[in-house]
C-alpha positions in Angstrom: 0.0 0.0 0.0 1.4 3.4 -1.0 2.3 5.6 2.0 1.0 9.1 2.4 3.1 11.8 0.8 2.4 14.2 3.5 2.2 13.3 7.3 -1.4 13.0 8.4 -2.8 12.0 5.0 -3.5 8.4 3.9 -5.5 6.6 1.2 -9.2 7.5 1.6 -11.2 4.6 2.9 -14.9 5.4 2.4 -17.1 2.3 2.6 -20.4 1.6 0.9 -22.0 2.2 4.3 -20.6 5.7 4.4 -22.0 6.5 0.9 -25.4 5.1 1.8 -25.4 7.3 5.0 -24.8 10.4 2.9 -27.6 9.5 0.5 -30.1 8.7 3.3 -29.2 11.9 5.2 -29.7 14.0 2.0 -26.8 16.2 2.9 -25.5 16.6 -0.6 -26.4 15.7 -4.2 -24.7 12.6 -5.5 -23.5 14.5 -8.6 -21.6 17.0 -6.4 -19.3 14.3 -4.8 -16.2 12.6 -6.1 -14.9 9.6 -4.1 -11.1 9.2 -4.5 -9.6 6.0 -5.6 -6.0 5.0 -4.6 -4.8 8.5 -4.1 -2.7 8.8 -0.9 -2.9 12.6 -0.9 -5.8 14.9 -2.0 -5.6 16.5 -5.4 -9.0 18.1 -5.8 -10.2 18.8 -9.4 -10.9 22.3 -10.5 -14.1 23.6 -8.8 -13.9 21.0 -6.0 -12.8 21.2 -2.3 -11.5 18.6 0.1 -13.9 17.6 2.9 -14.6 14.7 5.3 -17.6 12.5 5.9 -17.6 13.6 9.6 -17.5 17.3 8.6 -20.5 16.9 6.4 -22.7 15.2 9.0 -21.8 18.0 11.5 -23.0 20.9 9.3 -20.3 21.7 6.7 -21.9 22.4 3.4 -21.5 24.5 0.2 -21.5 27.4 -0.4 -19.3 27.9 2.6 -20.9 30.3 5.1 -19.3 33.7 5.1 -18.7 33.5 8.9 -16.7 30.3 8.5 -14.7 31.8 5.6 -13.9 34.8 7.8 -13.0 32.6 10.7 -10.4 30.6 8.6 -8.9 33.9 7.4 -8.5 35.4 10.9 -7.1 32.3 12.4 -4.8 31.6 9.4 -5.8 27.9 9.1 -7.1 25.5 6.5 -10.5 23.8 6.7 -9.0 20.3 7.0 -7.1 21.4 10.0 -10.3 21.7 12.1 -11.6 18.7 14.0 -15.2 17.4 13.5 -16.2 18.7 16.9 -14.9 22.2 15.9 -17.1 22.1 12.8 -20.1 21.3 15.1 -19.3 24.2 17.4 -19.3 26.6 14.4 -22.6 25.1 13.0 -24.3 25.5 16.4 -23.0 29.1 16.8 -24.2 30.2 13.3 -27.6 28.6 13.9 -27.9 30.2 17.4 -27.2 33.7 16.0 -29.4 33.5 12.9 -32.3 31.5 14.2 -32.6 32.4 17.9 -30.7 35.7 18.5 -32.0 37.3 15.2 -28.6 38.6 14.1 -25.7 37.7 11.8 -22.9 35.6 13.5 -21.2 38.2 15.7 -17.4 38.1 15.8 -17.3 39.9 19.2 -19.8 37.3 20.7 -17.7 34.5 19.2 -14.5 35.8 21.0 -16.4 36.0 24.3 -17.3 32.3 24.1 -14.6 30.5 22.1 -10.8 30.3 21.5 -8.6 28.2 19.3 -5.9 25.8 20.5 -3.6 23.1 19.0 -4.9 19.5 18.9 -1.9 17.2 19.5 -0.8 14.2 21.6 2.5 14.0 23.5 4.5 12.7 20.6 2.4 13.8 17.5 1.6 17.3 16.2 -1.3 16.8 13.8 -1.7 18.5 10.5 -5.2 17.1 9.6 -7.4 18.0 12.5 -4.5 19.9 14.2 -6.7 22.7 15.5 -9.6 22.6 17.9 -12.3 25.1 18.8 -12.9 25.3 22.6 -15.4 27.0 24.9 -13.7 29.4 27.3 -13.7 27.9 30.9 -15.1 31.0 32.5 -18.1 31.3 30.1 -21.6 30.1 30.9 -22.5 28.4 27.6 -24.7 25.5 26.5 -23.4 22.2 27.9 -23.1 20.3 24.6 -21.5 16.9 25.2 -19.2 16.0 22.3 -17.4 12.7 22.0 -13.7 12.9 23.1 -12.6 11.4 19.8 -14.1 10.5 16.4 -12.6 7.2 15.3 -10.9 7.1 11.9 -12.4 10.4 10.6 -9.1 11.5 9.0 -9.2 8.6 6.5 -12.7 9.3 5.3 -11.9 12.3 3.0 -13.5 13.1 -0.4 -14.1 15.9 -2.9 -17.2 18.1 -2.9 -18.1 20.6 -5.6 -17.8 24.2 -4.5 -20.8 26.5 -4.9 -20.8 30.3 -4.9 -23.3 33.0 -4.1 -23.6 36.2 -6.2 -23.0 38.3 -3.1 -19.9 36.4 -2.1 -17.0 38.8 -1.9 -14.2 36.3 -1.3 -13.5 32.6 -0.8 -11.3 30.4 1.4 -7.7 29.9 0.5 -6.8 27.2 -2.1 -6.3 23.7 -0.6 -2.8 23.1 0.7 -2.6 19.7 2.5 1.0 20.4 3.6 0.3 23.9 5.0 2.2 24.4 8.3 0.2 25.5 11.3 1.6 28.8 12.5 0.4 30.3 15.8 -1.3 33.6 15.7 -2.4 36.0 18.4 -6.0 35.8 17.1 -6.3 32.2 18.4 -7.0 33.3 21.9 -7.9 36.9 21.3 -10.5 38.1 23.8 -13.4 40.5 23.2 -12.6 44.1 23.7 -14.5 46.3 26.2 -16.5 47.8 23.4 -17.3 44.3 22.0 -18.4 43.1 25.4 -20.7 46.0 25.8 -22.2 45.5 22.3 -22.8 41.8 23.0 -24.1 42.0 26.6 -27.7 41.8 25.3 -26.9 38.7 23.2 -25.2 36.9 26.1 -28.3 37.7 28.3 -30.5 36.2 25.6 -28.3 33.1 25.5 -28.7 32.7 29.2 -32.5 33.1 28.9 -32.5 30.3 26.2 -30.4 28.2 28.6 -32.9 28.7 31.5 -35.9 28.1 29.2 -34.8 25.2 27.0 -31.4 24.1 28.4 -32.6 20.9 30.0 -34.7 20.0 27.0 -31.9 20.5 24.6 -29.5 18.6 26.8 -31.8 15.6 26.9 -32.2 15.7 23.1 -28.4 16.0 22.5 -27.7 13.2 25.0 -30.1 10.9 23.2 -28.6 11.9 19.8 -25.1 11.4 21.0 -25.9 7.8 22.1 -27.3 7.1 18.7 -24.2 8.6 17.0 -21.9 6.4 19.1 -23.9 3.3 18.1 -23.7 4.2 14.5 -20.0 4.8 14.8 -19.5 1.3 16.2 -21.5 -0.1 13.3 -19.4 1.9 10.7 -16.2 0.7 12.3 -17.4 -2.9 12.2 -18.3 -2.5 8.5 -14.8 -1.0 7.8 -13.0 -3.9 9.5 -15.1 -6.4 7.5 -14.2 -4.6 4.3 -10.5 -4.7 5.1 -10.6 -8.4 5.8 -12.3 -9.0 2.5 -9.5 -7.2 0.7 -6.8 -9.3 2.5 -8.5 -12.6 1.8 -9.6 -12.5 -1.8 -10.4 -16.2 -1.8 -13.3 -15.8 0.5 -14.6 -12.4 -0.9 -17.9 -14.0 -2.2 -18.7 -15.7 1.0 -17.9 -12.6 3.1 -20.2 -10.5 0.9 -23.0 -12.9 1.4 -22.4 -12.9 5.1 -22.3 -9.1 5.2 -25.5 -8.9 3.2 -27.3 -11.2 5.6 -25.9 -9.3 8.5 -27.2 -6.0 7.0 -30.6 -7.5 6.5 -30.7 -8.8 10.1 -29.4 -5.4 11.4 -32.0 -3.5 9.3 -34.8 -5.7 10.8 -33.5 -5.1 14.3 -33.2 -1.4 13.8 -36.8 -1.3 12.4 -38.0 -3.0 15.5 -36.0 -0.5 17.6 -37.5 2.4 15.7 -41.0 1.2 16.4 -40.2 1.0 20.1 -38.8 4.5 20.0 -41.7 6.1 18.2 -43.5 7.0 21.4 -40.3 8.8 22.7 -39.8 10.6 19.3 -43.4 11.8 19.4 -42.8 13.5 22.8 -39.6 15.0 21.5 -41.4 16.4 18.4 -44.0 18.0 20.7 -41.3 19.7 22.7 -39.5 20.9 19.6 -42.6 22.6 18.2 -41.7 25.7 20.2 -38.4 25.9 18.4 -40.0 25.2 15.0 -42.6 27.9 15.4 -40.0 30.6 16.1 -38.4 29.8 12.8 -41.7 30.2 11.0 -41.8 26.7 9.5 -43.3 23.3 10.5 -40.5 20.7 10.3 -40.6 17.0 10.6 -37.9 15.1 12.4 -35.9 13.0 10.0 -35.6 9.4 11.1 -33.8 6.6 9.3 -32.5 3.2 10.1 -29.0 4.6 10.2 -29.5 8.3 10.9 -26.4 9.7 12.6 -27.5 13.3 12.8 -28.4 14.8 16.1 -32.2 15.1 16.4 -32.2 18.8 16.9 -29.3 19.7 14.5 -30.8 17.7 11.7 -33.9 19.9 11.7 -31.7 23.0 11.8 -29.3 21.9 9.0 -31.9 20.5 6.6 -34.2 23.5 6.9 -32.0 26.3 8.2 -31.5 28.0 4.8 -35.2 28.2 4.2 -35.8 29.6 7.7 -33.0 32.2 7.3 -34.4 33.3 4.0 -37.9 33.7 5.3 -36.7 35.6 8.4 -34.6 37.9 6.2 -37.5 38.6 3.9 -39.8 39.3 6.8 -37.2 41.6 8.4 -37.0 43.6 5.1 -40.8 43.8 4.8 -41.3 45.0 8.4 -38.6 47.6 8.1 -40.2 49.0 4.9 -43.7 49.2 6.5 -42.5 50.5 9.9 -42.0 54.2 9.0 -45.5 54.3 7.5 -47.3 52.7 10.4 -45.3 54.2 13.2 -43.9 57.6 11.8 -43.1 59.0 15.2 -41.4 56.0 16.7 -37.8 54.7 16.5 -37.5 51.5 14.6 -36.1 48.6 16.7 -32.9 46.9 15.6 -33.9 43.5 17.1 -36.2 41.5 14.8 -38.3 40.0 17.6 -39.1 43.5 18.9 -39.9 44.8 15.4 -42.5 42.0 15.0 -44.0 42.8 18.4 -44.8 46.3 17.3 -47.0 44.9 14.5 -48.7 42.5 16.9 -50.4 45.0 19.1 -54.0 44.8 20.2 -55.0 47.4 17.6 -54.5 46.6 13.9 -51.8 49.1 12.7 -52.9 48.7 9.0 -56.5 49.7 10.0 -55.2 52.7 12.0 -53.0 53.7 9.0 -55.9 53.4 6.6 -58.3 55.4 8.8 -55.8 58.1 9.3 -55.3 58.5 5.6 -59.0 58.5 5.1 -59.3 61.3 7.7 -56.6 63.3 5.9 -58.3 62.7 2.5 -61.6 64.0 3.7 -59.9 67.1 5.3 -58.0 67.7 2.1 -61.2 67.4 0.0 -62.9 69.9 2.3 -59.9 72.3 1.9 -60.1 72.1 -1.9 -63.8 72.8 -1.9 -63.4 75.7 0.4 -60.6 77.0 -1.8 -63.0 77.0 -4.8 -65.0 79.8 -3.1 -68.2 77.9 -3.3 -70.9 78.2 -0.7 -71.2 74.9 1.1 -73.5 73.9 3.9 -70.9 71.8 5.8 -73.6 70.5 8.3 -75.4 68.9 5.3 -72.2 67.8 3.5 -71.0 66.0 6.6 -74.2 64.1 7.1 -74.4 60.8 5.1 -77.7 59.7 6.5 -79.7 60.7 3.4 -77.2 58.9 1.1 -78.1 55.6 -0.5 -75.8 53.1 -2.2 -77.0 54.0 -5.8 -76.6 57.7 -5.3 -73.2 57.2 -3.7 -71.9 55.1 -6.6 -73.2 57.7 -9.1 -71.4 60.6 -7.3 -68.2 58.6 -7.0 -68.3 57.9 -10.8 -68.8 61.5 -11.5 -66.0 62.6 -9.3 -63.3 60.3 -10.8 -62.3 62.5 -13.8 -61.8 65.5 -11.4 -60.0 63.4 -8.7 -57.0 62.9 -11.1 -56.4 66.6 -11.1 -56.6 66.8 -7.3 -54.2 63.8 -6.9 -51.8 65.3 -9.4 -51.8 68.5 -7.4 -51.0 66.5 -4.2 -48.1 64.8 -6.0 -49.8 61.3 -6.1 -49.1 58.9 -9.0 -52.3 56.8 -9.5 -52.1 53.1 -10.4 -52.8 51.8 -13.9 -56.4 50.7 -13.0 -59.0 52.8 -11.2 -59.4 52.2 -7.5 -62.5 50.4 -6.3 -61.8 50.8 -2.6 -64.5 52.4 -0.5 -63.8 54.7 2.4 -64.1 53.0 5.8 -66.2 54.8 8.4 -65.6 53.8 12.0 
């Protein structure tokens, strides 16, 4: 077997089980992946990037999020130098900011919570997975229990097609599998006094989320972690069986039949286990409805015989893009409407507070319409008074003697003259005539 050209890299060993897992999880399109052959060192084709199976299942996707691209630039590291647990930390932080705090991932908040350190043993300095994202020991943050190590993840590398957004200003540095890790002061840089002051409200909101949903999230993550460990054991068993088949070519046929029978038996056992867990999953889905409603979408928990995603994170990953788009569109719409409905009020910066202004007991659209109607009536009276015509305002302001037929006739007769009045007021009428009727309250 050919040795790796660069320390830390070896021939990629991605099993059929790994490929089926990617397809069942629906993380990426099959056409966007290239599984390497006997290459002992990554040489991605043009338009492709190097990634790992364990990075994908923990939230790494394309196009690469702008916060992750900025993080790699500030720390001066390559994507392959981050451990799977570090990728999961970044995915959780981005989701926390965009879906629960209502803001873009905040660099000052990140520095308050995390720092970067080397990942090495006593005798080995890693290149692949040589850097680790850690929570600062003096920070009260979500107690997310990650596995201490992910077995064999460095050998499960592949190529994924890169995608770009039109608004993307820059991309990550080209792949360099031999890039040396050089320490930077940014690794353990702390938030400045100004950044702490600017993020105090965000930290307070995180603590509120911890108090409200911390126990529930912890239970969900613990359950998902157990399922991930079980799946890791199964994947390891499958890998060992494949290696034995390569070493003993004489019994390949028999081994394949035995593996096939084992997979069928395992699938049947897992199906039975899923049925026993349905009641538990139903309770979890009920608890997660509060999170789903805040994102504005109804999601369904993805369950499979070999689902290795965390229960909560699978919902956020598969539907996070849609939720972020809807929230962004809603933010733009509310900001455009706010100055018209609340002209004398300061527009809130936080999205949740902006929404609450429109959810008052009194309908703001109705108030806005009635106010405009009042102004229109007063303007009409002013125009009539300016024409120097004698008008009995007591009779003109009394609609009791007005029937529907007479009203429609008067409105029809007024339309040719209303265009002149509207032009005087600087109004540009729509292409079709308005059929709206004044609302009298």
